[in-house]
C-alpha positions as CSV (number, residue, x, y, z in Angstrom):
1,M,-36.1,65.7,56.2
2,E,-35.0,63.6,59.2
3,K,-35.6,65.4,62.6
4,P,-32.3,65.9,64.4
5,A,-31.7,64.0,67.6
6,P,-32.5,66.1,70.8
7,K,-29.7,67.8,72.6
8,R,-29.2,65.9,75.9
9,I,-28.5,68.6,78.5
10,L,-27.5,67.8,82.1
11,I,-27.8,70.6,84.8
12,S,-25.8,70.7,87.9
13,G,-26.5,73.0,90.8
14,Y,-27.8,73.5,94.4
15,Y,-31.2,72.3,93.4
16,G,-33.8,70.4,95.5
17,F,-32.8,71.9,98.9
18,G,-35.7,74.2,99.1
19,N,-33.6,77.3,98.7
20,T,-35.8,79.9,97.0
21,G,-32.9,81.7,95.2
22,D,-31.5,78.5,93.6
23,E,-35.0,77.3,92.7
24,A,-35.6,80.7,91.0
25,I,-32.3,80.2,89.1
26,L,-33.4,76.8,87.9
27,S,-36.8,78.1,86.8
28,A,-35.1,80.8,84.8
29,L,-32.6,78.5,83.2
30,L,-35.3,76.0,82.2
31,M,-37.3,78.9,80.7
32,L,-34.3,79.7,78.5
33,L,-33.6,76.1,77.5
34,R,-37.2,75.5,76.6
35,R,-36.8,78.1,73.8
36,S,-35.1,75.1,72.1
37,R,-37.4,72.5,70.6
38,N,-34.4,70.2,70.4
39,A,-33.5,69.6,74.1
40,H,-33.9,66.8,76.6
41,I,-33.1,68.1,80.0
42,T,-32.0,66.3,83.2
43,V,-31.4,68.0,86.5
44,I,-29.2,66.8,89.3
45,S,-31.1,67.4,92.5
46,A,-31.2,66.6,96.3
47,H,-34.9,65.6,95.9
48,P,-35.3,64.5,92.3
49,Q,-39.0,63.6,92.7
50,H,-39.8,67.1,94.0
51,T,-37.7,68.8,91.2
52,A,-39.3,66.6,88.5
53,R,-42.8,67.6,89.8
54,E,-42.2,71.3,90.4
55,H,-40.1,72.0,87.2
56,G,-41.4,69.3,84.7
57,V,-38.0,67.8,84.0
58,H,-36.3,64.5,84.4
59,S,-34.2,64.5,87.6
60,I,-31.6,62.3,89.2
61,S,-30.2,62.2,92.8
62,R,-27.0,64.1,93.6
63,L,-26.2,61.2,96.0
64,N,-26.2,58.6,93.3
65,P,-22.7,58.6,91.7
66,L,-23.5,55.9,89.2
67,S,-26.6,57.8,87.9
68,I,-24.5,61.0,87.6
69,V,-21.6,59.3,85.7
70,Q,-24.1,57.7,83.3
71,A,-25.9,61.0,82.8
72,I,-22.7,62.8,82.1
73,A,-21.5,60.1,79.7
74,S,-24.7,60.4,77.7
75,A,-25.0,64.2,77.8
76,D,-24.2,66.5,74.9
77,L,-24.1,69.6,77.1
78,L,-23.3,69.9,80.8
79,I,-24.3,73.2,82.5
80,S,-23.0,74.0,85.9
81,G,-24.9,76.8,87.5
82,G,-26.1,79.3,88.1
83,G,-25.4,80.5,91.6
84,G,-22.5,80.4,94.0
85,L,-21.3,76.8,93.6
86,L,-17.6,77.2,93.4
87,Q,-16.7,78.3,97.0
88,D,-15.4,76.6,100.1
89,V,-17.1,78.7,102.7
90,T,-19.9,76.2,102.9
91,S,-17.4,73.3,102.9
92,S,-14.5,72.0,100.9
93,R,-16.5,69.0,100.1
94,S,-19.1,71.2,98.3
95,L,-16.4,72.7,96.2
96,L,-14.9,69.3,95.3
97,Y,-18.3,67.9,94.5
98,Y,-19.1,70.5,91.9
99,L,-15.6,70.5,90.5
100,S,-15.7,66.7,90.1
101,I,-18.9,66.9,88.0
102,I,-17.4,69.6,85.8
103,R,-14.2,67.6,85.4
104,L,-16.1,64.6,84.3
105,G,-18.0,66.8,81.8
106,C,-14.8,68.0,80.1
107,R,-14.5,65.1,77.6
108,R,-15.2,65.5,73.9
109,P,-17.4,65.6,72.1
110,R,-19.5,66.8,75.1
111,Q,-19.4,70.6,75.9
112,T,-19.2,72.0,79.5
113,V,-20.4,75.4,80.5
114,L,-20.3,77.4,83.8
115,L,-23.4,79.6,83.5
116,A,-24.1,82.8,85.5
117,Q,-22.1,81.8,88.5
118,S,-20.4,83.7,91.3
119,I,-16.8,82.5,92.0
120,G,-15.5,82.3,95.5
121,P,-14.5,82.7,98.1
122,I,-12.1,79.9,97.8
123,R,-9.7,80.0,100.6
124,T,-7.5,76.9,100.5
125,P,-4.4,76.7,98.2
126,L,-5.5,73.2,97.1
127,G,-9.0,74.4,96.4
128,R,-7.7,77.3,94.2
129,R,-5.4,75.1,92.3
130,L,-8.0,72.4,91.6
131,T,-10.5,75.1,90.5
132,A,-8.1,76.8,88.2
133,K,-7.0,73.5,86.7
134,T,-10.6,72.3,86.2
135,L,-12.0,75.5,84.7
136,Q,-9.2,75.8,82.2
137,R,-10.9,72.8,80.5
138,V,-14.4,74.1,80.1
139,D,-16.0,75.5,76.9
140,L,-17.7,78.6,78.2
141,I,-17.8,80.6,81.4
142,T,-20.3,83.3,82.3
143,V,-20.3,85.0,85.7
144,R,-22.9,87.3,87.3
145,D,-20.5,90.0,88.5
146,E,-17.2,91.7,87.8
147,A,-15.8,90.5,91.2
148,S,-16.1,86.9,90.0
149,A,-14.4,87.6,86.7
150,Q,-11.5,89.2,88.6
151,E,-11.4,86.2,90.9
152,L,-10.9,83.9,87.9
153,V,-8.0,86.1,86.9
154,N,-6.6,85.8,90.4
155,L,-6.9,82.0,90.2
156,G,-5.0,82.0,86.9
157,V,-7.9,80.9,84.6
158,T,-6.8,82.1,81.1
159,T,-9.2,80.0,78.9
160,P,-12.1,80.0,77.9
161,P,-12.9,83.7,77.6
162,V,-15.1,84.9,80.6
163,V,-18.3,86.8,79.9
164,V,-19.9,89.0,82.7
165,T,-23.6,88.6,82.5
166,A,-26.1,88.7,85.4
167,D,-28.2,86.4,87.6
168,L,-30.7,84.2,85.6
169,A,-33.5,85.0,88.1
170,L,-33.6,88.5,86.7
171,L,-35.4,87.0,83.7
172,L,-38.5,85.9,85.7
173,E,-41.7,88.0,85.8
174,R,-44.2,88.7,88.5
175,S,-47.6,87.0,88.8
176,S,-50.8,88.2,87.3
177,S,-52.6,91.1,88.9
178,E,-55.4,88.8,90.0
179,R,-53.0,86.5,91.8
180,E,-51.2,89.5,93.4
181,G,-54.6,90.6,94.9
182,E,-55.2,87.2,96.3
183,L,-51.7,87.0,97.8
184,L,-51.9,90.4,99.5
185,A,-55.4,89.8,100.7
186,G,-54.4,86.4,102.2
187,L,-51.6,88.2,104.2
188,G,-53.8,91.1,105.2
189,L,-51.5,93.6,103.4
190,E,-53.8,94.8,100.6
191,S,-54.1,98.3,102.0
192,E,-51.2,98.7,104.6
193,P,-47.6,99.7,103.8
194,F,-45.1,97.0,104.8
195,L,-41.4,96.6,105.1
196,L,-40.0,93.2,104.1
197,F,-37.2,91.5,106.1
198,C,-35.3,88.5,104.6
199,L,-32.8,87.3,107.1
200,R,-30.6,84.3,107.9
201,R,-28.4,83.1,110.7
202,L,-24.6,82.8,110.2
203,K,-22.2,80.0,111.0
204,N,-20.0,80.8,114.0
205,Q,-21.6,84.2,114.6
206,P,-24.5,85.0,116.9
207,F,-27.5,86.7,115.3
208,P,-28.5,90.0,116.9
209,L,-32.1,89.0,117.4
210,D,-32.9,91.8,119.9
211,L,-31.6,94.4,117.5
212,F,-33.9,93.3,114.7
213,V,-36.9,93.1,117.0
214,T,-36.2,96.7,118.1
215,L,-35.8,97.9,114.5
216,A,-39.0,96.1,113.3
217,R,-41.0,97.6,116.2
218,R,-39.6,101.1,115.3
219,T,-40.5,100.8,111.6
220,S,-44.1,100.2,112.8
221,Q,-44.1,103.1,115.3
222,D,-42.1,105.7,113.4
223,L,-42.7,104.9,109.8
224,G,-46.2,103.3,109.9
225,A,-45.1,100.2,108.1
226,R,-45.8,96.6,109.3
227,A,-42.9,94.2,109.3
228,L,-43.1,91.1,107.0
229,F,-40.6,88.3,107.8
230,L,-39.9,86.0,104.9
231,P,-37.7,82.9,105.1
232,F,-35.9,82.1,101.9
233,Q,-34.6,78.6,102.8
234,T,-37.2,77.0,105.0
235,S,-34.8,74.6,106.8
236,F,-32.5,77.4,107.8
237,D,-34.4,80.6,107.9
238,L,-37.9,79.5,109.2
239,P,-37.1,79.3,113.0
240,L,-35.5,82.8,112.9
241,A,-38.4,84.3,110.9
242,R,-40.9,82.8,113.4
243,D,-39.0,84.1,116.4
244,L,-39.0,87.6,115.0
245,H,-42.6,87.4,114.1
246,E,-43.5,86.3,117.6
247,A,-41.6,89.1,119.2
248,V,-42.9,91.9,116.9
249,P,-46.6,92.7,117.5
250,G,-48.6,93.2,114.3
251,S,-45.9,91.7,112.1
252,V,-46.6,89.2,109.3
253,F,-44.9,85.9,108.8
254,I,-44.9,83.5,105.7
255,P,-44.0,80.0,106.8
256,A,-44.6,78.3,103.4
257,P,-42.4,78.9,100.5
258,L,-43.7,81.0,97.6
259,G,-42.8,80.7,93.9
260,P,-40.5,83.2,92.3
261,S,-43.3,85.0,90.4
262,D,-45.4,85.3,93.6
263,L,-42.3,86.7,95.4
264,I,-41.6,89.3,92.7
265,S,-45.3,90.4,93.1
266,L,-45.0,90.6,96.9
267,F,-41.7,92.5,96.7
268,S,-43.2,94.9,94.2
269,H,-45.8,96.0,96.9
270,A,-43.3,96.4,99.7
271,Q,-42.1,99.9,100.5
272,M,-38.6,98.6,101.0
273,V,-36.6,95.4,101.6
274,V,-34.0,94.6,104.3
275,G,-32.2,91.6,102.9
276,M,-29.3,89.3,103.6
277,R,-30.2,86.6,101.1
278,L,-28.8,87.6,97.6
279,H,-32.1,86.7,95.9
280,S,-34.1,88.8,98.2
281,L,-32.1,91.8,96.8
282,I,-32.4,90.5,93.2
283,F,-36.3,90.1,93.6
284,A,-36.4,93.6,95.1
285,A,-34.5,95.0,92.2
286,K,-36.7,93.1,89.7
287,A,-39.7,94.6,91.5
288,R,-38.1,98.1,91.4
289,T,-38.4,98.2,95.2
290,P,-35.7,100.0,97.4
291,F,-33.5,97.7,99.4
292,L,-31.0,97.9,102.2
293,P,-28.4,95.1,101.8
294,L,-26.8,93.3,104.7
295,A,-23.5,91.7,103.6
296,Y,-22.7,88.2,104.8
297,D,-21.1,87.1,101.5
298,P,-19.1,88.8,98.7
299,K,-21.9,88.1,96.2
300,V,-24.2,90.4,98.2
301,T,-21.6,93.2,98.3
302,A,-21.0,92.7,94.5
303,F,-24.7,92.9,93.7
304,S,-25.3,96.0,95.9
305,R,-22.4,97.9,94.2
306,L,-24.2,97.6,90.9
307,F,-26.8,100.0,92.4
308,G,-24.2,102.2,94.1
309,L,-25.3,100.8,97.5
310,E,-23.0,100.0,100.4
311,A,-23.9,96.7,102.1
312,L,-23.9,96.9,105.9
313,T,-22.0,94.3,107.8
314,F,-22.9,92.9,111.1
315,S,-20.0,94.5,112.8
316,D,-21.4,97.9,111.9
317,L,-24.9,97.2,113.3
318,T,-26.1,99.4,116.0
319,E,-29.6,100.6,116.4
320,T,-28.9,104.2,115.7
321,L,-26.9,103.5,112.5
322,F,-29.2,100.8,111.3
323,F,-32.4,102.6,111.8
324,G,-30.9,105.8,110.3
325,K,-30.1,103.8,107.1
326,I,-33.7,102.4,107.1
327,A,-35.1,105.9,107.6
328,Q,-32.9,107.3,104.8
329,V,-34.0,104.6,102.3
330,W,-37.6,105.2,103.4
331,E,-37.4,109.0,102.8
332,N,-35.8,108.5,99.4
333,R,-37.8,105.5,98.2
334,L,-39.4,107.1,95.2
335,K,-36.2,108.3,93.8
336,M,-34.5,105.0,94.5
337,R,-37.3,103.3,92.6
338,E,-36.3,105.3,89.5
339,N,-32.7,104.6,89.9
340,I,-33.2,100.8,90.5
341,A,-35.5,100.7,87.4
342,K,-32.7,102.1,85.2
343,Q,-30.0,99.8,86.4
344,V,-32.2,96.6,86.5
345,E,-33.1,97.0,82.8
346,L,-29.4,96.8,82.0
347,L,-29.0,93.7,84.2
348,E,-32.0,92.1,82.5
349,S,-30.3,92.6,79.2
350,K,-27.1,91.1,80.7
351,A,-29.0,88.0,82.1
352,E,-30.4,87.5,78.6
353,E,-26.8,87.3,77.3
354,N,-26.5,83.9,78.9
355,W,-28.8,82.5,76.2
356,A,-26.8,84.2,73.5
357,C,-23.7,82.8,74.8
358,L,-25.2,79.3,74.8
359,K,-26.5,79.7,71.3
360,R,-23.0,80.8,70.1
361,L,-21.5,77.7,71.7
362,V,-24.2,75.3,70.5
363,P,-25.8,76.8,67.3
364,D,-28.3,73.9,66.9
365,L,-29.6,74.2,70.5
């Protein structure tokens, strides 16, 4: 019997930029697709050589239109996602970029999928019209929260049916116990409690550096926990993490990026996480570690609500309020671990549904 030709799969997303969350999404997506013995995978990336080396796939440059058009033309399946690609907060150009790739993919017999994405915010009338018109043509949409499903309704997207799943990174697992021991020993944290901060600066909004320095010092003095500052996207977060580390005696700083399995291991040993980056909260949940979310984007608020948590906004932040919230989580951290464990098992099942949805669409994958 003749072996069927491999399915040519093209993946579009925010890959190759050194963003820990998006690289974790790609790792999980590739893990799913490698269940198929009949797939040839290409990833569009900002740094294709790095993506090819790190993930073991063929990769092409996101800045080479000819290569992208050729890859789309030869693909059997285009996957857009996961992550928060369809929004215009970053820029309208970013939204148009991803929509143009999706639009090119919507030509038979090729199939096009939005997988485990967040939708929005899309603020401009033109952006909303173009998004709705484009998404009406795709074959499958899965989103990682109910708010995104509702936003698709608000946009007027009526086809295809939308499936609410969960972030693909929830499918990843922690490192081996031996590797965990090496990681903690290298940081000097094998025997000390620590509180993990994963922070970022915002556009057009000053970052309250002094407030976080004071909070980190108080966690050490009042709670007996060292502060660990972890940048998630080196190009954006590293200077802030370094500044905080230098201002907080006894704190720990990780300048080099860690892989997702190492991060889940590290998060599992933290007493709690104070996080702005969405995937710092996802890794905390995966590790069953209590977290205090800081909302800078609707996707953070949506994820926090899954656990019955209110995400603090920068406008709310005072030392008394913020440290009170930290102390509250600290005191209830054992109970919170139990609650997180129950909820994250449901989310892991939902994340797995992304594969089931793909298999229904492409049975011979």
